C-alpha positions in Angstrom: 140.1 156.5 158.2 141.6 159.9 157.9 142.2 162.7 155.4 145.2 162.3 153.2 147.8 164.8 154.4 145.7 166.6 156.9 145.0 166.3 160.6 143.3 168.2 163.3 142.1 171.8 162.7 140.0 174.6 164.1 136.6 174.6 162.3 135.7 177.9 160.8 139.2 179.3 161.0 139.1 182.7 159.2 142.4 184.3 160.4 144.8 183.3 157.6 148.5 183.4 157.8 150.6 182.7 154.7 153.9 181.3 155.8 156.9 182.1 153.7 159.9 179.8 153.5 163.2 180.8 155.0 165.0 183.5 153.1 167.7 181.3 151.6 165.1 179.5 149.5 163.5 182.6 148.0 166.0 183.3 145.3 166.8 179.8 144.1 167.4 179.7 140.3 164.5 178.4 138.2 165.2 175.4 135.9 163.1 177.0 133.2 165.0 180.3 133.4 165.7 180.3 129.7 162.0 180.5 128.9 160.1 183.8 128.7 158.7 185.2 131.9 155.1 184.9 130.8 155.4 181.2 130.1 157.2 180.5 133.4 154.5 182.4 135.3 151.7 180.7 133.5 153.0 177.3 134.7 154.2 178.2 138.1 151.4 179.2 140.4 149.8 175.9 141.5 147.9 175.4 144.8 148.2 171.8 146.1 145.4 170.9 148.6 146.4 168.1 150.8 150.1 168.9 150.1 151.5 166.8 152.9 149.9 163.6 151.8 152.0 161.1 149.9 150.8 162.0 146.5 150.6 165.8 147.3 154.2 165.7 148.4 155.3 163.8 145.3 153.5 166.3 143.0 154.9 169.3 144.9 158.4 168.0 144.6 158.0 167.4 140.9 156.7 170.8 140.3 159.4 172.6 142.2 162.0 170.4 140.6 160.9 171.8 137.2 160.9 175.4 138.3 157.3 175.9 139.2 155.9 177.9 142.2 153.5 176.1 144.5 151.4 176.9 147.5 151.2 174.1 150.0 147.8 173.9 151.5 146.7 171.6 154.4 145.7 171.5 158.0 148.8 170.1 159.8 151.1 173.1 160.3 154.0 171.1 161.5 154.1 168.9 158.4 153.4 171.9 156.1 156.3 173.8 157.6 158.7 170.9 157.2 157.7 170.5 153.5 157.9 174.3 153.0 161.4 174.4 154.2 162.4 171.5 152.1 161.0 173.0 148.9 161.3 176.7 149.6 157.6 177.3 148.9 155.0 179.1 151.1 152.3 177.2 152.9 148.9 178.0 154.5 147.1 175.9 157.1 143.3 176.1 156.6 140.1 174.2 157.1 139.9 172.3 153.8 136.2 171.4 154.3 135.2 175.0 154.2 135.5 177.1 151.1 135.6 180.6 152.8 139.1 180.3 154.5 140.4 178.5 151.5 139.3 181.2 149.1 140.7 183.9 151.4 144.1 182.2 151.5 144.3 181.5 147.8 143.3 185.1 146.9 146.1 186.5 149.1 148.7 184.3 147.4 147.2 184.9 143.9 147.4 188.7 144.5 151.0 188.4 145.7 152.0 186.3 142.7 150.0 188.0 140.0 147.4 185.2 139.6 146.8 181.5 140.2 147.2 179.0 137.4 146.0 175.8 138.9 144.4 174.0 141.8 145.0 170.3 142.5 143.0 168.6 145.2 145.0 165.6 146.6 142.7 165.2 149.6 141.2 161.8 150.2 140.3 159.2 152.7 139.6 155.5 152.7 137.0 153.4 154.5 136.7 149.7 153.7 133.4 148.5 155.1 130.1 147.1 153.7 127.2 149.6 153.8 125.4 147.8 156.6 128.4 148.2 158.9 129.0 151.8 158.0 127.6 154.4 160.4 126.0 157.6 159.4 128.9 159.6 160.8 131.4 157.5 158.9 129.6 158.0 155.7 129.4 161.7 156.3 133.1 161.9 157.0 133.9 160.1 153.7 131.7 162.4 151.7 133.1 165.5 153.5 136.7 164.4 152.9 136.3 163.4 149.3 133.3 165.1 147.7 132.8 168.3 149.7 136.5 169.3 149.5 136.3 168.6 145.8 133.2 170.8 145.5 135.0 173.6 147.5 138.0 173.3 145.2 135.7 173.8 142.1 133.8 176.7 143.8 137.0 178.5 144.8 138.9 177.6 141.6 136.1 179.0 139.4 136.3 182.3 141.1 140.1 182.6 141.0 140.6 181.3 137.5 137.6 182.8 135.7 139.4 185.8 134.2 142.5 184.1 133.0 141.6 180.4 132.7 143.6 177.6 134.2 143.4 174.0 135.4 141.7 172.2 138.2 142.6 168.6 139.0 140.5 166.3 141.3 141.2 162.8 142.4 138.7 159.9 142.2 139.4 156.2 142.4 139.1 153.1 140.3 136.6 152.0 142.9 134.1 154.5 141.5 134.2 152.9 138.1 134.0 149.2 139.0 132.3 147.2 141.7 134.8 146.4 144.6 133.7 144.6 147.7 133.3 146.8 150.9 133.9 150.0 149.0 130.4 151.4 149.1 131.1 154.7 150.9 134.3 155.6 149.1 132.9 154.5 145.7 129.9 156.7 146.2 131.9 159.8 147.1 134.5 159.3 144.3 131.7 158.7 141.8 130.3 162.1 142.9 133.7 163.6 142.2 133.6 162.3 138.7 130.1 163.7 138.1 131.1 167.0 139.7 134.2 167.4 137.5 132.3 166.6 134.2 129.6 169.1 135.0 132.1 171.8 136.1 134.1 171.2 132.9 131.0 172.1 130.9 130.1 175.0 133.1 133.5 176.7 133.0 134.8 175.8 129.6 133.8 179.3 128.4 136.2 180.7 130.9 139.0 178.4 129.6 139.0 176.6 132.9 139.8 172.9 132.4 138.6 170.3 134.9 140.0 166.8 134.9 140.1 163.8 137.2 143.0 161.5 138.0 141.6 158.0 139.0 144.3 155.8 140.7 144.2 152.2 141.6 145.9 151.1 144.9 148.9 153.2 145.4 151.6 152.8 148.1 150.8 155.7 150.3 150.4 156.5 154.0 146.7 156.3 153.6 146.9 152.7 152.3 149.9 151.6 154.4 147.9 149.0 156.4 147.0 147.2 153.2 150.4 147.1 151.4 152.4 146.5 154.6 150.6 143.2 155.1 152.2 140.8 152.6 149.0 138.8 152.1 146.7 141.8 151.5 149.4 143.4 149.3 149.7 140.3 147.1 145.9 139.9 146.8 145.6 143.6 145.9 148.3 143.4 143.3 146.6 140.4 141.7 143.5 142.6 141.1 145.5 144.9 138.9 146.2 143.6 135.4 149.8 144.6 135.5 150.2 142.6 138.7 151.7 145.3 140.9 150.7 148.3 143.1 151.2 151.9 142.0 153.7 154.3 143.4 153.1 158.0 144.3 155.4 159.1 141.4 153.1 157.3 138.9 150.2 159.5 140.0 152.2 162.7 140.4 153.6 162.3 136.9 150.1 162.2 135.4 148.9 165.2 137.4 152.0 167.1 136.3 151.3 166.2 132.6 147.8 167.6 132.9 149.2 170.8 134.3 151.7 171.4 131.4 150.7 174.3 129.1 150.9 172.2 125.9 148.1 169.9 127.3 145.5 172.6 127.4 143.0 170.9 125.1 141.9 168.4 127.7 138.9 168.8 129.9 136.1 166.8 131.4 138.3 163.6 131.4 138.7 160.9 133.9 142.1 159.4 133.4 142.9 156.1 135.1 146.3 155.4 136.4 145.6 152.1 138.0 147.6 149.2 136.5 144.5 148.2 134.5 142.2 147.8 137.6 139.4 149.9 136.3 139.0 148.4 132.8 141.2 145.4 132.2 140.6 141.8 133.4 143.5 140.9 135.7 145.8 138.0 134.8 145.3 134.7 136.5 
C-alpha cells in the first residue's frame, strides 16, 4: 500500500520552497491566448495534490495542454522536478497529511499568481484485505492517505477560495458505493470522502466554492499495477465492470478537467462515477 504519487517525507515540514521550472518554459504561448485575460486567469491556477501519480500526471498534462497554469504538489521532489521540467510549471514538495505546510505553499503561489482557482486532490492508496486481517496501523494509514488528505484539501481550499469562489475536486471509489470483497478499509475511507464533500459543498456554497467527487472504478495506474499486470486478475476485474474493460487515466482526467471548466460552474455536491458501470450497473455475463 502506498500514497498515489507521493513517497517519503519529513513530517511537520514548514520550510517551503516553491520550485520554478527552467526559464525556457516560462514564456510558452498559451493555447487560449485569444481569450480575454480574466477568463484565462480564472481557469488557469489549479493546484494538483498528488501530481506525480498516474491520474495526477494525466490531469496536469491535460490542463497545461489547454493553456492552464498548474501547481504540482507532492512529496517526492525528484518526480516533481521531472514533471515540472516536462510541463514548465512550478512544484512544491510538502507533507500532504498536514494542512499547515500545504496552506503555506498554496498561499505563496496564490499571491504570486493573483489567486487560486481550484484544488484537485488526486492522492489515494489501496489496501485489499478483509477487516479481520487489517491491522490498526494499516487502517490508520488508509484513512490518513485518503480521508485526512481530503479533509486538509477542503480546509485549505475553503480559506484560499472563500473570497473569489472556485472548485475543489476530491476522489472516491466505486468501492465506497457498492459492496466489494476485501475492500473494508478503503471503502470506509472513500465513503468518508463522499460525506465530507457533500457537507463541504453545503457549507461553502455561499462562498461560490463548488465541491465535487470523481469516483472511478479500476483504472490502470501505478497504484493498481499488481492487479492489471496479472492477466487472470485483470480479466476478473474487467468482468466486474459492465463495459467489460478497465479504465485508463485519461478517462478520469477528462472528467476532472470537465468539472474545472468555467461553463460547468452550476455543479456542486455531486459524486460522479467514471467506472465502466461498476458502481450501478449489473455486469454482463
